[in-house]
C-alpha positions in Angstrom: -126.2 -62.5 171.3 -125.5 -65.1 174.1 -123.5 -68.1 173.1 -126.1 -70.7 174.2 -128.8 -68.8 172.2 -126.8 -68.9 169.0 -126.4 -72.7 168.9 -129.8 -74.4 168.9 -128.7 -78.0 168.4 -126.1 -80.2 166.6 -127.4 -81.9 163.5 -126.6 -85.6 164.1 -127.2 -87.4 160.9 -125.5 -90.1 158.9 -124.1 -87.5 156.5 -123.0 -85.2 159.3 -121.2 -88.1 161.1 -119.3 -88.9 157.9 -118.2 -85.3 157.4 -117.2 -85.0 161.1 -115.0 -88.1 160.9 -113.6 -87.5 157.4 -113.0 -83.7 157.2 -113.7 -82.3 160.7 -116.9 -80.5 159.6 -119.6 -80.3 162.2 -123.2 -79.2 161.3 -125.4 -77.2 163.7 -128.8 -75.6 163.7 -128.2 -71.9 164.7 -130.3 -68.9 165.4 -131.6 -67.3 162.2 -130.0 -64.0 162.9 -126.6 -65.3 163.9 -123.7 -64.4 161.7 -120.5 -66.4 161.1 -118.5 -64.5 163.7 -121.1 -65.2 166.4 -121.3 -68.9 165.5 -117.5 -69.2 165.6 -117.3 -67.5 169.0 -120.1 -69.6 170.4 -118.6 -72.9 169.2 -115.2 -72.0 170.6 -116.6 -71.1 174.0 -119.0 -74.0 174.4 -116.8 -76.9 173.1 -113.3 -75.5 173.8 -112.1 -76.0 170.3 -110.5 -73.8 167.6 -112.6 -73.1 164.5 -111.0 -72.7 161.2 -114.0 -71.5 159.1 -117.8 -71.4 159.2 -120.3 -71.9 156.3 -123.9 -71.0 156.7 -127.1 -71.7 154.7 -130.7 -70.6 155.2 -133.0 -73.6 154.8 -136.5 -72.9 153.6 -139.5 -74.6 155.3 -141.2 -77.4 153.4 -144.8 -77.5 152.4 -146.7 -80.3 154.3 -150.2 -81.6 154.0 -152.4 -82.8 156.8 -155.8 -84.0 155.5 -157.0 -81.4 153.1 -155.1 -78.6 154.7 -151.6 -77.4 153.8 -149.0 -75.9 156.1 -145.4 -75.0 156.0 -142.6 -76.3 158.4 -140.5 -73.5 159.9 -137.5 -72.1 158.0 -134.2 -72.5 159.8 -130.4 -71.7 159.5 -127.7 -74.3 159.2 -124.0 -73.7 160.0 -121.2 -76.1 159.1 -118.2 -75.5 161.4 -114.8 -76.6 160.2 -112.3 -77.2 163.1 -108.5 -77.1 163.0 -107.0 -80.6 162.4 -106.0 -81.3 166.0 -109.5 -80.6 167.5 -112.7 -82.6 167.5 -116.1 -82.6 169.2 -117.1 -85.7 171.1 -120.9 -85.5 170.3 -120.3 -86.9 166.8 
């Protein structure tokens, strides 16, 4: 899979900013079929950093209501990328 198709977007939240500054862990939304090796390779190529480890989690879509109709938000995959101590990403 192409590097720019693996990484969908960085998850810039208050909790993500705290982890990025404190532990060097950066959260990203990734393609639902991407594995840890593909995520590691994509982050290293796009941001020019060295990745120590990757953790992934599948996030289930939530049930939402609009009027009397119910729907479901899409499911997605989250990856938390831990960088080596002397690297950082400037987005966070």
